[in-house]
C-alpha positions in Angstrom: 132.6 95.7 100.5 130.3 97.2 97.6 127.7 98.9 99.6 126.9 99.0 103.4 123.3 100.2 104.3 122.5 101.6 107.5 118.7 101.9 108.5 116.0 100.9 110.9 116.1 97.2 111.2 112.4 96.4 111.3 110.4 93.4 111.2 108.2 93.4 108.2 104.7 92.0 109.1 102.5 91.8 106.1 99.0 91.6 106.2 95.6 92.0 104.0 92.9 94.4 105.2 89.9 96.1 103.4 89.7 99.7 102.8 87.1 99.7 105.9 90.1 98.7 108.1 92.3 101.8 107.1 89.5 104.2 107.4 88.3 102.9 110.9 91.9 103.3 112.3 92.3 106.7 110.7 95.1 105.3 108.7 96.0 107.5 105.2 96.2 104.8 102.4 99.7 105.0 100.6 101.3 106.4 103.5 103.3 105.2 106.7 102.1 106.1 110.2 104.7 106.0 113.1 103.1 104.7 116.4 104.8 105.6 119.4 102.7 103.6 122.2 103.6 99.9 122.1 100.0 99.0 123.7 98.2 101.0 120.7 100.7 98.7 117.9 100.0 95.5 119.9 96.1 96.3 119.9 96.4 96.7 116.2 98.3 93.9 115.4 95.9 91.8 117.5 93.1 92.5 115.2 94.9 90.9 112.0 96.1 87.6 110.2 99.4 87.6 109.2 100.5 86.3 106.2 104.0 86.7 106.3 106.9 88.0 108.3 110.1 89.1 107.1 113.2 90.7 108.2 112.9 94.3 106.7 113.4 98.1 106.5 113.5 100.1 103.6 117.3 100.1 103.1 117.8 96.4 104.3 115.3 95.6 101.7 117.7 97.1 99.1 120.9 95.6 100.2 119.4 92.1 100.3 118.3 92.9 96.5 122.0 93.9 96.0 123.3 90.8 97.6 120.9 88.8 95.3 122.6 90.5 92.1 126.0 89.2 93.4 127.2 92.3 95.2 129.1 92.0 98.4 127.1 94.0 100.8 126.7 94.7 104.6 124.1 96.2 106.8 124.1 98.2 110.3 120.5 98.4 112.3 119.8 98.4 115.9 117.9 95.3 117.2 117.3 94.1 120.6 118.0 90.4 122.0 114.5 89.4 121.5 113.0 86.8 119.7 112.1 89.1 116.6 115.9 90.8 117.2 117.2 86.8 116.5 114.9 86.2 113.4 116.2 89.6 112.2 119.7 88.7 112.4 119.4 85.1 110.9 117.1 86.4 108.0 119.9 88.5 106.8 122.5 85.7 107.4 120.6 83.6 105.0 120.5 86.4 102.6 124.5 86.8 102.6 124.4 90.1 103.8 127.1 90.9 106.5 125.2 92.1 109.7 127.8 94.9 111.5 125.8 95.3 114.7 126.0 92.9 117.8 122.6 92.5 119.7 122.0 92.9 123.2 119.2 93.3 125.4 117.3 96.8 125.0 114.9 98.7 126.6 112.7 98.6 124.0 111.9 95.8 121.5 112.7 95.1 118.1 111.0 97.4 115.6 108.6 96.2 113.6 106.2 97.5 110.6 102.4 96.2 109.9 102.7 96.2 106.1 98.4 96.6 105.3 98.0 95.5 101.7 94.1 96.7 100.2 92.6 94.9 97.5 93.8 97.6 95.2 97.7 96.5 96.1 98.4 99.7 97.7 100.2 99.3 100.9 99.8 101.7 104.2 102.2 101.3 106.8 102.4 101.2 110.6 105.7 101.5 112.0 107.0 100.9 115.8 110.2 101.6 115.7 111.1 100.0 119.3 114.6 99.8 119.6 115.7 100.4 116.1 114.9 104.4 116.2 117.8 104.5 119.0 120.5 104.0 117.2 123.2 106.5 118.1 126.5 107.1 116.4 128.4 104.4 119.0 126.6 101.3 117.1 128.0 102.2 113.9 131.0 100.1 112.8 133.7 102.8 111.3 135.9 100.0 109.7 133.1 98.6 108.0 132.0 102.5 106.7 135.6 103.5 105.5 136.1 99.9 104.1 132.8 100.4 101.8 132.7 102.0 98.5 129.2 103.6 99.4 126.8 103.8 102.2 123.2 103.9 101.7 120.9 106.0 104.1 117.5 106.1 104.6 115.0 109.2 105.5 113.2 106.9 107.9 116.7 106.8 110.0 116.8 110.7 110.3 115.6 112.0 113.5 116.7 114.7 116.0 119.3 113.6 119.0 121.0 110.2 118.9 119.9 109.0 115.2 121.0 112.2 113.3 124.2 112.3 115.0 124.6 108.5 113.6 123.6 109.9 110.3 126.4 112.4 110.2 128.9 110.3 111.4 128.6 107.9 108.6 128.3 110.4 105.9 131.7 112.2 107.7 133.3 108.7 107.5 131.8 107.4 103.9 133.8 107.4 100.8 130.2 107.7 99.0 126.7 108.2 100.3 123.5 107.5 98.9 120.2 108.1 100.5 116.4 107.9 99.7 114.1 110.2 100.9 111.8 107.4 102.3 108.4 109.2 102.4 106.6 112.7 102.0 106.1 112.3 105.8 109.7 112.1 106.5 110.4 115.2 103.9 107.5 117.4 105.3 109.2 116.7 109.0 112.5 117.4 108.2 112.3 119.5 105.3 115.4 122.0 105.9 117.7 119.3 107.1 117.0 116.9 104.0 117.4 120.1 101.6 120.7 120.3 103.1 121.9 117.0 102.8 120.6 116.8 99.2 122.3 120.2 98.1 125.5 119.5 100.4 126.4 116.3 101.5 125.0 113.2 99.2 126.2 111.7 96.4 123.4 110.0 94.9 119.5 110.7 96.1 116.4 108.5 95.6 112.8 110.0 95.7 109.4 110.0 94.3 107.9 112.8 92.4 106.0 113.5 95.4 108.4 113.6 97.8 111.1 115.5 95.6 108.7 118.1 94.7 107.5 118.4 98.4 111.0 119.1 99.2 112.0 122.0 96.9 108.2 123.1 96.8 108.0 122.5 92.9 104.8 123.6 91.0 105.7 121.3 88.6 108.3 118.4 87.3 110.3 120.9 85.1 111.4 122.6 88.4 112.7 119.6 89.8 115.2 119.1 86.8 116.2 122.4 87.1 117.0 121.8 90.5 119.0 118.6 89.8 120.9 120.4 87.1 121.5 123.5 89.5 123.1 121.5 92.3 125.0 118.9 89.9 124.3 116.0 92.2 123.0 112.6 90.9 119.3 112.5 91.4 117.3 109.6 90.6 113.2 110.0 90.7 110.5 107.7 90.4 107.2 108.7 88.7 105.0 105.8 88.8 103.3 105.2 85.3 105.4 107.8 84.1 108.5 105.7 84.6 111.7 107.2 86.2 113.9 109.8 85.6 118.0 110.0 86.2 119.5 113.6 86.6 123.2 113.6 86.9 124.9 117.0 86.6 123.5 117.8 82.9 122.8 114.3 81.7 119.4 113.3 82.0 118.0 109.9 81.2 114.4 108.6 81.4 112.7 105.2 81.3 109.1 104.1 80.8 107.3 101.9 83.3 106.6 98.6 82.1 103.2 97.9 81.2 100.8 95.2 81.7 102.4 93.9 84.7 99.9 92.0 86.9 100.5 93.6 90.2 100.0 92.1 93.3 102.0 94.2 96.0 103.5 97.6 95.6 105.9 96.8 99.1 109.2 97.3 98.4 108.7 98.5 94.9 111.2 101.6 95.7 114.0 99.5 97.8 114.4 97.3 94.8 114.5 99.9 92.3 117.1 101.2 94.3 118.9 97.8 94.8 118.9 97.7 90.8 120.1 101.4 90.5 123.1 101.2 93.1 123.9 97.9 91.5 124.3 99.5 88.0 126.1 102.8 89.9 128.6 100.5 92.0 129.4 98.9 88.9 130.0 101.9 86.8 127.4 101.0 84.3 125.4 104.0 82.5 122.7 106.1 83.7 120.4 104.0 80.9 121.5 100.9 82.0 121.5 101.5 85.7 117.8 102.7 85.2 117.0 99.4 82.7 118.3 97.6 85.9 116.5 99.5 88.6 112.8 98.9 86.7 113.5 95.4 85.8 113.8 94.8 89.8 111.1 97.1 91.1 108.6 95.2 87.9 109.7 92.1 89.2 109.0 92.7 92.9 105.1 94.0 92.7 104.2 91.1 91.0 104.5 89.1 94.1 103.7 89.7 98.0 106.4 91.1 99.9 109.7 93.0 99.2 112.1 90.3 99.0 112.5 87.4 96.2 
């Protein structure tokens, strides 16, 4: 198998809202908020009109993108044997993704993420992790990890206790590992752990400009480039309207963002960017070719609603 994704198995619930809804519910536009109270989450959802429901999660979105590009891929994520869990598994199978997890009835329900789209196309997320956040090392399929060319992980998955142990086990068993830093919220929460992973454990890292600058405490982007060269790893950084950059040892490639796009929804832009880059990486394309494919995928996804083609 080319790539195995390990991440939070989350059902995406997409809703359109106005800016007032974001303010009224004390949310920060463009960022993800974790909700730990199931009743609070249910109350928030009850006031919304659902546009679309998708089997999602950041890495799962990337893995589906890779499947659509013709790569043989799989996914591990913890779900419960409930209505959303059944839909989740069916959704991945429909996309030709091998799901390496045997669901059973859990204490917590299958994870859900509200994706709130404001008129400016920005997305704000409210995530109730449910059982997805309880993934442990015993939930991992060791054979699937060892037989994969690369394992792709997400920062959203990292947390102290069982998830951290699962994360570390996956890295130790994998042939090669890639990770997305996921969100500045995750970076700020786990800075020392993430910095250790980026410097010492991972082969390939995806981040946006804000995430990587926060991680290393950079005052300007030149410091990010110096950091990338210094650690001699493979960093891929998206920079919004400034395009994207790939730093591998001393080789640097840049690509401009595509212009004049009809942006509908930014959901999944980073996930599908990762799909394109990983597709190139695992098929031995050059850094420049990887960036071109990544930009093509992310440009296409933001011109529609949702993180799936």
